[in-house]
C-alpha atoms as one frame of an Amber mdcrd trajectory, in Angstrom:
protein
  -7.768  23.102 -10.840 -10.717  23.145  -8.441 -12.507  26.479  -8.480  -9.699
  28.967  -8.090  -7.414  26.481  -6.310  -4.859  24.273  -7.981  -4.511  20.744
  -6.619  -1.025  19.813  -5.516   0.130  16.380  -6.639   3.684  15.103  -6.205
   5.232  14.688  -9.642   6.126  11.025  -9.049   2.588   9.914  -8.132   0.260
   8.930 -10.955  -3.286  10.300 -10.695  -4.659   7.198 -12.395  -2.872   4.002
 -11.365  -0.909   2.456 -14.204  -0.781  -0.947 -12.495  -3.397  -3.100 -10.749
  -3.939  -1.969  -7.157  -2.825  -5.309  -5.706   0.545  -4.876  -7.465   0.929
  -1.342  -6.110  -0.023  -2.536  -2.636   2.431  -5.448  -2.791   5.300  -3.285
  -4.048   4.725  -0.521  -1.489   4.182  -2.846   1.484   7.267  -4.925   0.640
   9.359  -1.773   0.181   8.132  -0.119   3.381   8.454  -3.267   5.481  12.020
  -3.733   4.198  12.958  -0.117   4.942  11.501  -0.398   8.452  13.059  -3.804
   9.112   9.707  -5.540   9.583   9.644  -9.081   8.164   6.419  -9.818   6.276
   5.422 -12.670   8.645   5.791 -10.234  11.560   3.705  -7.644   9.726   1.004
 -10.245   9.087   0.937 -11.262  12.764   0.820  -7.617  13.861  -2.296  -6.940
  11.784  -3.954 -10.229  12.724  -3.714 -12.216   9.496  -1.635 -15.159   8.310
   1.359 -14.754   6.005  -0.657 -16.750   3.432  -3.475 -14.177   3.569  -0.947
 -11.347   3.108   0.432 -13.178   0.074  -3.118 -13.614  -1.277  -3.587  -9.843
  -0.986  -0.339  -9.278  -2.892  -1.353 -11.639  -5.711  -4.867 -10.249  -6.013
  -6.541 -13.435  -4.770  -8.009 -11.610  -1.749  -9.347  -8.053  -1.716  -8.674
  -6.333   1.612 -11.324  -4.020   3.026 -10.524  -0.482   4.150 -10.136  -1.598
   7.764  -7.424  -4.092   6.804  -5.677  -1.555   4.560  -5.699   0.853   7.499
  -4.171  -1.802   9.791  -1.413  -2.479   7.252  -0.676   1.220   6.829  -0.675
   1.866  10.590   1.685  -1.054  11.208   4.077   0.502   8.686   3.665   4.020
  10.092   2.126   5.502   6.942  -1.292   6.408   5.560  -3.452   4.187   3.368
  -2.678   6.428   0.397   1.014   5.646   0.809   0.500   1.898   0.425  -1.711
   2.359  -2.650   0.253   5.133  -4.388   1.769   4.533  -7.807   5.222   5.773
  -6.832   7.188   3.055  -8.612   9.264   4.822 -11.215   9.674   3.104 -14.581
């Protein structure tokens, strides 16, 4: 509750991530690229990075800045919050 307003949060999105952000990013980007029929090498080329750099992001070996996260999200047709959300159900 903020003041007299209640914050709306979808019931399947955790307020505090339960997994490392690079794992959430990897899971969401892989899922969204699969659903949209975009191979990961094509996604990497679209946003101007190598497939190896995309893999490094997924494994946590490279931390993307907000600009790169925005490019990834835009290429997938979603917002940055969608690629970082903890929507993976246990």
